Backbone bond lengths (Angstrom), bond angles and torsions (degrees), N, CA, C in turn:
res aa  C-N    CA-C-N  psi(-1)  N-CA   C-N-CA  omega(-1)  CA-C   N-CA-C  phi
1 M - - - 1.463 - - 1.528 111.43 -
2 A 1.324 115.97 -33.50 1.464 118.59 -177.13 1.526 110.72 -63.90
3 S 1.334 116.79 -38.87 1.463 119.34 -178.52 1.530 110.59 -65.81
4 I 1.342 116.52 -36.15 1.466 119.84 178.47 1.530 109.75 -65.59
5 S 1.324 116.51 -40.78 1.460 120.55 -179.99 1.525 110.87 -63.41
6 V 1.332 116.52 -43.24 1.467 120.46 179.06 1.524 109.85 -64.65
7 H 1.328 116.57 -40.76 1.463 120.74 -179.94 1.530 110.45 -62.73
8 L 1.335 116.78 -42.49 1.460 120.56 178.85 1.523 110.76 -64.06
9 R 1.334 116.01 -41.97 1.460 119.81 179.91 1.522 110.48 -62.35
10 F 1.344 116.36 -41.78 1.464 120.60 179.16 1.528 110.35 -64.03
11 G 1.338 116.66 -38.86 1.463 120.83 178.93 1.520 111.39 -64.71
12 F 1.329 116.87 -42.84 1.462 120.07 178.07 1.526 110.73 -64.93
13 F 1.341 117.01 -37.10 1.460 121.35 178.37 1.522 110.51 -63.33
14 L 1.346 116.63 -44.14 1.466 120.50 178.42 1.523 110.50 -63.52
15 L 1.331 116.93 -42.48 1.461 121.22 179.03 1.526 110.29 -61.94
16 F 1.340 116.80 -40.54 1.457 122.05 178.71 1.527 110.78 -61.29
17 I 1.349 116.60 -45.23 1.462 121.15 -179.75 1.526 110.58 -64.55
18 V 1.335 116.33 -43.95 1.470 119.96 -179.66 1.531 110.55 -63.39
19 T 1.329 116.63 -39.52 1.466 120.19 179.29 1.522 110.84 -63.85
20 I 1.339 116.86 -43.31 1.465 120.71 179.81 1.526 110.55 -63.30
21 F 1.343 116.78 -44.68 1.462 119.65 -178.33 1.526 111.26 -65.21
22 S 1.334 117.21 -40.20 1.469 119.51 -179.99 1.530 110.28 -67.96
23 A 1.336 117.19 -36.72 1.461 120.27 178.20 1.528 110.44 -65.90
24 L 1.335 117.36 -41.85 1.461 120.83 177.54 1.523 110.67 -63.24
25 F 1.343 116.61 -42.94 1.459 120.73 179.83 1.527 110.75 -63.09
26 L 1.339 116.31 -41.39 1.463 121.04 179.45 1.528 110.36 -65.19
27 A 1.334 116.96 -42.38 1.461 120.79 179.78 1.525 110.33 -63.54
28 K 1.348 117.00 -41.87 1.465 120.47 179.19 1.523 110.78 -64.30
29 T 1.332 116.58 -40.99 1.464 120.39 179.95 1.528 110.86 -64.43
30 V 1.342 116.61 -44.69 1.468 120.35 179.24 1.524 110.22 -64.35
31 F 1.332 117.33 -40.21 1.463 121.42 179.66 1.524 110.82 -62.37
32 L 1.342 117.10 -45.69 1.465 120.45 178.90 1.525 110.63 -65.16
33 F 1.330 116.76 -36.35 1.464 121.23 179.38 1.529 110.49 -62.70
34 F 1.345 116.87 -48.42 1.460 120.13 179.28 1.523 110.97 -67.83
35 L 1.326 117.43 -32.81 1.458 121.31 177.62 1.522 109.89 -63.89
36 A 1.344 116.70 -42.63 1.464 120.48 179.03 1.528 110.70 -65.14
37 I 1.338 116.94 -40.35 1.470 120.36 178.92 1.528 110.05 -65.15
38 G 1.337 116.30 -43.58 1.462 120.34 -179.94 1.520 111.53 -63.79
39 A 1.330 117.56 -40.87 1.463 121.11 179.43 1.527 110.01 -65.63
40 R 1.322 116.66 -35.67 1.468 119.85 179.87 1.526 110.45 -67.83
41 F 1.346 116.82 -39.20 1.464 119.38 -179.69 1.526 111.38 -75.15
42 L 1.332 117.60 -31.26 1.459 119.98 178.34 1.515 110.18 -77.33
């Protein structure tokens, strides 16, 4: 049972890291998108 618990914890850790990286990537993409729109209007 202990090995299953460790495996689950590792899976949740990987999911957490992937979620953070995708959120950062999405934020960067949205920021660049608004930056391009702002530069076009300026």
